[in-house]
N, C-alpha and C positions, 0 to 999 in steps of 0.2 A: 836808346834805353826806354823800355816800356814802362809807362806810369803805373804805379800800384793802384788798384781800385780803391775808391774811398770806402769808409766804413758803411756809409749809407747804401752805396752800390752793392757792396758785398752782402749786406743784410737783405736787400731786395732780391738778389740772386738766390739766396738761401730760401727765402719765402716762396719764390717761383718754383724752385726745385721741390720743396715740400708739397706745394699745391699739385704739382705735376704727379708726384708719387701718390698722393691721395686720390687723384682722378683716375690714375691707372688701376690702383687697388680697388676702387669703387666699381669701375667698369668690369674688372675681373670677377668681382662678387656678383654683379648683376648677371653676367653671362653664366656663371656657375649655378645660378638659380633658374637656369633655362630661359632667360630673357632672350627673345629673338632679336636679330639685328634690326628688323623693322621697328620693333618697340623700344629700341635702345636710343632714346632721345637725349639731347643735351640736358633737358630739364630733369630727366631721371638720373642722369649721371651726377649733376651738381647737387641734387637732393641727397643722393647716396653718399657723395664725397663730403658734403657739408661745406661747399665753397659756393661763391657767387658765379653767375653767368659771366660777369666781367673777368673774374679770375680765370674761368675756364678758357675764355678766348685769348687771354694773355699767354696761356700754355699751349693751346691747340686751336687750329682753325675750324675744326669740325670733328664729328664722331669718327669719321673714317681715319683721321690722323691718329686718334686715340687707339683704334684697333690696330693700325699699322705699327704703332709703337709697341703694343702688346705682342704683335707678331714677332718683332725682333727679339723680345724677351723669351717668347715661347720656343723660338727656333735656335736659340743660342747653343743648344746641345750639338748642332751639326758641326760646330767648330771644334768640339772636343771628342767626336766619335773617332776611334782609332781604326780608320778604314784600312790602314796598312796591313792589318792582319789578314785581309783577303788575299794578299800576295804571298803570304808565308807558306812555303811548301809543307811546313809541319802543322798547318792549321788543322785543328780537330773539330769534330762536330760539336763537342761540348763548348769550345771557345766561340764558335759561330752562333750557337744557341744563346750564349751569354751576351754577345753583341746585339743580336736582334731583340732579346728581352729588354736590354737597356734602351734601345731606340724606341720600341713600341711603348715601353714604360714611360718615357718622356712624353710621348703623344698622349697617353692615358692621363697623365698628370695635368696636361694642358688642354684637354679635349674641348671644353666649352669655348675657349678662346680660338683654338684652331678651327673648330666648326664655324665660328663667326667669320674668321678670315676667309675660309673657302666660300662661304655664302656671299660675302662681299666681293670677293675676287671674281665671281661669276658675272657680276653686274657693274663693277667699278674698275676701270682701267688703271687707276692710280694704285690699286692694291693688287691687281692681277699681275702686273709686271714684277713687282718685288716677290710675290709668292712663287711665280714660275721660276724666277731667278734662284730662289732658295732651294727649290726641288732640283733645279738644274745643277746647282753647286754640289748637292749630294750625289747626283748621277756622275758628275765629272770626277769626284773623289773615287767613286767605285770603279769607273772606267780606267782610271790611271792604275789602279791596283790590278784590274783584270789584265791589262796589257803587260804588266810586269810578270804576272803569274804565267801567262801563256806565251811569253816572249820566244821561247825555244820549243814550243809544243807544235807537233805536226797536226794535231787535232784541234788547234785553236779556232774559235769562231772567227768569221771574216770581219765582223763589225762589233767589237766590244763596246763602242760608244753607244750605239743604239740599244744594245743588250742592257747596258747599265741604265739607260734612260727609261726603257720599258719597265725594268725591275723597280726603279725608284717611283715611277708613277703608279705602278701596281701596289707598292707599299702605301703610298699616299691614299689611294682609293680604298684599299682594304682597311686601313686604320680609320678613315672617315666613315665608312659604311658599316664596319663590323665591330669596332672597339667601343664597348659601352660600359665595361666594368673590368675588374682585375682578371676575372676568369677569361673573358673574351680577349683581353689584351694578351694574355699568355698563349692562348690558342692561336691567335693571329701571328704572334712572334715566332712560334715554333713552326707554323705552316710556311711562313716566309723563309725561315731558316732551311727548311726541307727543300724548298724550290731552289734556293741559292746554293745549297750544298750539292745538289744534283748538277747544277749548272757548272760549278767550279770543279767538280771531280769527274764528271762524265760529259765533257764537251763533245758534240757530234763531230765525227770526222768530216773534213771538207769534201772528200771524194764521194761520200755516201749521198750528198745532196745533189750531185750531178746525175744520178741515176733516175730512171723512171720518167 
């Protein structure tokens, strides 16, 4: 039988959780104010959060861990994206537009944090792995639906896994480089929808690639 935590232990846990929440919110505010990752020091975070350095280190080992935690929050949408619509033979362009607008809208809402993640991932292996894993998860979801959609198609692409991976990283790069406001987010979403729609509805015949 597991012993029930004491009132003191439970109070300490709640204080740590509250401090952790404040640190994450403060870091998000700093990034939203265009603070670069290089300038995102522990001192700036604790000053913004109103906590001590000792409290910070009880919650996180360093600033990379803070950004990694924000990454999980910012990418939580990938678990609720209904990628199964890609396999629906009755999929309409309007429904695909809606899906891409939702995905890119999530990116726009979390753009400062995601930009920081990508910046850190380029130089820090501890964040690079989780970030690549997150994008790979999106690609795997798409690939699974591609295979279902093209299961009985004579014109199905040979390698839906690579196709899905390329599309997912294209989406990541396009959002990172081009999405700066609501207008550009909508434009990128509809452009990616156009590319995906053409891929889903007009797959190149296998025999045509053997010519020439």
